[in-house]
TORKOL-4160 file (C-alpha; in steps of 0.2 Angstrom, whole numbers, padded with zeros to 4 digits, m for minus):
176
<pt num="1" X="0073" Y="m0297" Z="0109"/>
<pt num="2" X="0056" Y="m0304" Z="0114"/>
<pt num="3" X="0053" Y="m0288" Z="0125"/>
<pt num="4" X="0057" Y="m0277" Z="0110"/>
<pt num="5" X="0045" Y="m0287" Z="0099"/>
<pt num="6" X="0031" Y="m0285" Z="0112"/>
<pt num="7" X="0035" Y="m0266" Z="0114"/>
<pt num="8" X="0034" Y="m0264" Z="0095"/>
<pt num="9" X="0017" Y="m0273" Z="0095"/>
<pt num="10" X="0010" Y="m0262" Z="0109"/>
<pt num="11" X="0016" Y="m0247" Z="0100"/>
<pt num="12" X="0008" Y="m0252" Z="0084"/>
<pt num="13" X="m0008" Y="m0256" Z="0093"/>
<pt num="14" X="m0008" Y="m0239" Z="0102"/>
<pt num="15" X="m0005" Y="m0230" Z="0085"/>
<pt num="16" X="m0019" Y="m0239" Z="0077"/>
<pt num="17" X="m0031" Y="m0235" Z="0091"/>
<pt num="18" X="m0026" Y="m0216" Z="0091"/>
<pt num="19" X="m0029" Y="m0216" Z="0072"/>
<pt num="20" X="m0046" Y="m0223" Z="0075"/>
<pt num="21" X="m0050" Y="m0210" Z="0087"/>
<pt num="22" X="m0045" Y="m0196" Z="0075"/>
<pt num="23" X="m0059" Y="m0202" Z="0062"/>
<pt num="24" X="m0065" Y="m0217" Z="0053"/>
<pt num="25" X="m0059" Y="m0211" Z="0036"/>
<pt num="26" X="m0041" Y="m0206" Z="0041"/>
<pt num="27" X="m0038" Y="m0220" Z="0054"/>
<pt num="28" X="m0048" Y="m0236" Z="0049"/>
<pt num="29" X="m0040" Y="m0244" Z="0033"/>
<pt num="30" X="m0054" Y="m0257" Z="0032"/>
<pt num="31" X="m0066" Y="m0254" Z="0018"/>
<pt num="32" X="m0082" Y="m0245" Z="0025"/>
<pt num="33" X="m0099" Y="m0252" Z="0023"/>
<pt num="34" X="m0110" Y="m0240" Z="0011"/>
<pt num="35" X="m0127" Y="m0240" Z="0019"/>
<pt num="36" X="m0142" Y="m0230" Z="0014"/>
<pt num="37" X="m0149" Y="m0218" Z="0028"/>
<pt num="38" X="m0168" Y="m0221" Z="0028"/>
<pt num="39" X="m0171" Y="m0204" Z="0034"/>
<pt num="40" X="m0162" Y="m0194" Z="0021"/>
<pt num="41" X="m0159" Y="m0207" Z="0007"/>
<pt num="42" X="m0140" Y="m0203" Z="0008"/>
<pt num="43" X="m0127" Y="m0216" Z="0006"/>
<pt num="44" X="m0116" Y="m0215" Z="0021"/>
<pt num="45" X="m0099" Y="m0224" Z="0023"/>
<pt num="46" X="m0098" Y="m0232" Z="0040"/>
<pt num="47" X="m0084" Y="m0242" Z="0047"/>
<pt num="48" X="m0089" Y="m0257" Z="0058"/>
<pt num="49" X="m0078" Y="m0262" Z="0072"/>
<pt num="50" X="m0062" Y="m0272" Z="0066"/>
<pt num="51" X="m0045" Y="m0278" Z="0072"/>
<pt num="52" X="m0037" Y="m0261" Z="0067"/>
<pt num="53" X="m0051" Y="m0251" Z="0074"/>
<pt num="54" X="m0060" Y="m0260" Z="0088"/>
<pt num="55" X="m0068" Y="m0245" Z="0095"/>
<pt num="56" X="m0079" Y="m0240" Z="0080"/>
<pt num="57" X="m0097" Y="m0241" Z="0085"/>
<pt num="58" X="m0108" Y="m0255" Z="0076"/>
<pt num="59" X="m0116" Y="m0247" Z="0061"/>
<pt num="60" X="m0135" Y="m0247" Z="0059"/>
<pt num="61" X="m0144" Y="m0261" Z="0050"/>
<pt num="62" X="m0148" Y="m0250" Z="0035"/>
<pt num="63" X="m0149" Y="m0257" Z="0018"/>
<pt num="64" X="m0133" Y="m0258" Z="0007"/>
<pt num="65" X="m0133" Y="m0243" Z="m0005"/>
<pt num="66" X="m0134" Y="m0252" Z="m0021"/>
<pt num="67" X="m0148" Y="m0264" Z="m0016"/>
<pt num="68" X="m0163" Y="m0263" Z="m0028"/>
<pt num="69" X="m0158" Y="m0247" Z="m0036"/>
<pt num="70" X="m0156" Y="m0255" Z="m0053"/>
<pt num="71" X="m0175" Y="m0258" Z="m0053"/>
<pt num="72" X="m0182" Y="m0243" Z="m0062"/>
<pt num="73" X="m0200" Y="m0247" Z="m0064"/>
<pt num="74" X="m0212" Y="m0247" Z="m0050"/>
<pt num="75" X="m0221" Y="m0263" Z="m0054"/>
<pt num="76" X="m0205" Y="m0273" Z="m0053"/>
<pt num="77" X="m0200" Y="m0265" Z="m0037"/>
<pt num="78" X="m0216" Y="m0268" Z="m0029"/>
<pt num="79" X="m0215" Y="m0287" Z="m0034"/>
<pt num="80" X="m0197" Y="m0290" Z="m0029"/>
<pt num="81" X="m0195" Y="m0297" Z="m0011"/>
<pt num="82" X="m0182" Y="m0287" Z="m0001"/>
<pt num="83" X="m0185" Y="m0271" Z="m0011"/>
<pt num="84" X="m0195" Y="m0256" Z="m0005"/>
<pt num="85" X="m0203" Y="m0242" Z="m0014"/>
<pt num="86" X="m0199" Y="m0224" Z="m0010"/>
<pt num="87" X="m0209" Y="m0209" Z="m0017"/>
<pt num="88" X="m0207" Y="m0190" Z="m0018"/>
<pt num="89" X="m0222" Y="m0180" Z="m0012"/>
<pt num="90" X="m0220" Y="m0171" Z="m0029"/>
<pt num="91" X="m0232" Y="m0185" Z="m0035"/>
<pt num="92" X="m0245" Y="m0178" Z="m0024"/>
<pt num="93" X="m0243" Y="m0160" Z="m0026"/>
<pt num="94" X="m0238" Y="m0149" Z="m0041"/>
<pt num="95" X="m0220" Y="m0148" Z="m0036"/>
<pt num="96" X="m0202" Y="m0151" Z="m0042"/>
<pt num="97" X="m0197" Y="m0169" Z="m0039"/>
<pt num="98" X="m0181" Y="m0172" Z="m0029"/>
<pt num="99" X="m0181" Y="m0191" Z="m0027"/>
<pt num="100" X="m0177" Y="m0196" Z="m0045"/>
<pt num="101" X="m0193" Y="m0195" Z="m0056"/>
<pt num="102" X="m0204" Y="m0196" Z="m0040"/>
<pt num="103" X="m0200" Y="m0214" Z="m0037"/>
<pt num="104" X="m0185" Y="m0225" Z="m0031"/>
<pt num="105" X="m0182" Y="m0243" Z="m0027"/>
<pt num="106" X="m0171" Y="m0247" Z="m0012"/>
<pt num="107" X="m0166" Y="m0262" Z="m0002"/>
<pt num="108" X="m0175" Y="m0267" Z="0014"/>
<pt num="109" X="m0166" Y="m0264" Z="0031"/>
<pt num="110" X="m0155" Y="m0279" Z="0035"/>
<pt num="111" X="m0162" Y="m0279" Z="0053"/>
<pt num="112" X="m0178" Y="m0288" Z="0047"/>
<pt num="113" X="m0196" Y="m0284" Z="0047"/>
<pt num="114" X="m0204" Y="m0275" Z="0062"/>
<pt num="115" X="m0223" Y="m0276" Z="0066"/>
<pt num="116" X="m0235" Y="m0262" Z="0066"/>
<pt num="117" X="m0246" Y="m0252" Z="0054"/>
<pt num="118" X="m0236" Y="m0243" Z="0040"/>
<pt num="119" X="m0244" Y="m0227" Z="0045"/>
<pt num="120" X="m0236" Y="m0227" Z="0063"/>
<pt num="121" X="m0218" Y="m0232" Z="0058"/>
<pt num="122" X="m0204" Y="m0220" Z="0058"/>
<pt num="123" X="m0190" Y="m0219" Z="0044"/>
<pt num="124" X="m0180" Y="m0233" Z="0051"/>
<pt num="125" X="m0195" Y="m0245" Z="0054"/>
<pt num="126" X="m0203" Y="m0241" Z="0037"/>
<pt num="127" X="m0187" Y="m0246" Z="0028"/>
<pt num="128" X="m0187" Y="m0263" Z="0036"/>
<pt num="129" X="m0203" Y="m0268" Z="0027"/>
<pt num="130" X="m0206" Y="m0272" Z="0009"/>
<pt num="131" X="m0225" Y="m0270" Z="0011"/>
<pt num="132" X="m0224" Y="m0251" Z="0016"/>
<pt num="133" X="m0219" Y="m0237" Z="0005"/>
<pt num="134" X="m0209" Y="m0222" Z="0012"/>
<pt num="135" X="m0213" Y="m0204" Z="0006"/>
<pt num="136" X="m0200" Y="m0191" Z="0006"/>
<pt num="137" X="m0202" Y="m0172" Z="0004"/>
<pt num="138" X="m0190" Y="m0158" Z="0000"/>
<pt num="139" X="m0183" Y="m0149" Z="0015"/>
<pt num="140" X="m0194" Y="m0134" Z="0017"/>
<pt num="141" X="m0179" Y="m0122" Z="0020"/>
<pt num="142" X="m0166" Y="m0128" Z="0007"/>
<pt num="143" X="m0154" Y="m0113" Z="0011"/>
<pt num="144" X="m0155" Y="m0113" Z="0030"/>
<pt num="145" X="m0147" Y="m0124" Z="0043"/>
<pt num="146" X="m0158" Y="m0139" Z="0047"/>
<pt num="147" X="m0167" Y="m0135" Z="0063"/>
<pt num="148" X="m0164" Y="m0153" Z="0070"/>
<pt num="149" X="m0147" Y="m0158" Z="0074"/>
<pt num="150" X="m0141" Y="m0171" Z="0062"/>
<pt num="151" X="m0124" Y="m0177" Z="0057"/>
<pt num="152" X="m0130" Y="m0179" Z="0039"/>
<pt num="153" X="m0137" Y="m0169" Z="0025"/>
<pt num="154" X="m0141" Y="m0175" Z="0008"/>
<pt num="155" X="m0137" Y="m0163" Z="m0006"/>
<pt num="156" X="m0149" Y="m0163" Z="m0021"/>
<pt num="157" X="m0141" Y="m0154" Z="m0036"/>
<pt num="158" X="m0130" Y="m0145" Z="m0023"/>
<pt num="159" X="m0144" Y="m0135" Z="m0016"/>
<pt num="160" X="m0158" Y="m0145" Z="m0007"/>
<pt num="161" X="m0161" Y="m0161" Z="0003"/>
<pt num="162" X="m0175" Y="m0173" Z="0005"/>
<pt num="163" X="m0181" Y="m0180" Z="0022"/>
<pt num="164" X="m0193" Y="m0194" Z="0027"/>
<pt num="165" X="m0211" Y="m0187" Z="0028"/>
<pt num="166" X="m0221" Y="m0203" Z="0032"/>
<pt num="167" X="m0224" Y="m0221" Z="0029"/>
<pt num="168" X="m0240" Y="m0228" Z="0020"/>
<pt num="169" X="m0246" Y="m0245" Z="0014"/>
<pt num="170" X="m0237" Y="m0250" Z="m0002"/>
<pt num="171" X="m0248" Y="m0245" Z="m0017"/>
<pt num="172" X="m0257" Y="m0260" Z="m0026"/>
<pt num="173" X="m0252" Y="m0252" Z="m0043"/>
<pt num="174" X="m0239" Y="m0240" Z="m0049"/>
<pt num="175" X="m0241" Y="m0222" Z="m0045"/>
<pt num="176" X="m0238" Y="m0207" Z="m0057"/>
């Protein structure tokens, strides 16, 4: 009887591992973390390693999707610790805005602050600071494949995507 129970446990563990290998959504019943990709501003559902899916990779330290998004005005966002401002380059050029009304408030990366001048930071490092503002632009070729191999694309109104453009010192006053 003990041998049967042991074999049953081994079979269940093997099936769970096989299910995890087939894909996070299909094989990992644990609730995913919904994290905001700082490069595309897309919320991605990522499964951390767990008892049922131990082979899942550790997810990045990106901010939770809902963090700070309820803050609608720039002044409040700029003043709230743990929140960071993100802007659409439409505020600089006479162009259609793809990131809200040209501004969004988002959570700071859970990995903690990094050192460096804002202007030298990439999307991930910029998202870890609440004293730097990230700027996003519309992808230049909305109907063509992204020239850079990426596992993610953020649809905007079903047609376009935004991507990280640069990082700058957070403005002292609201823009727009």
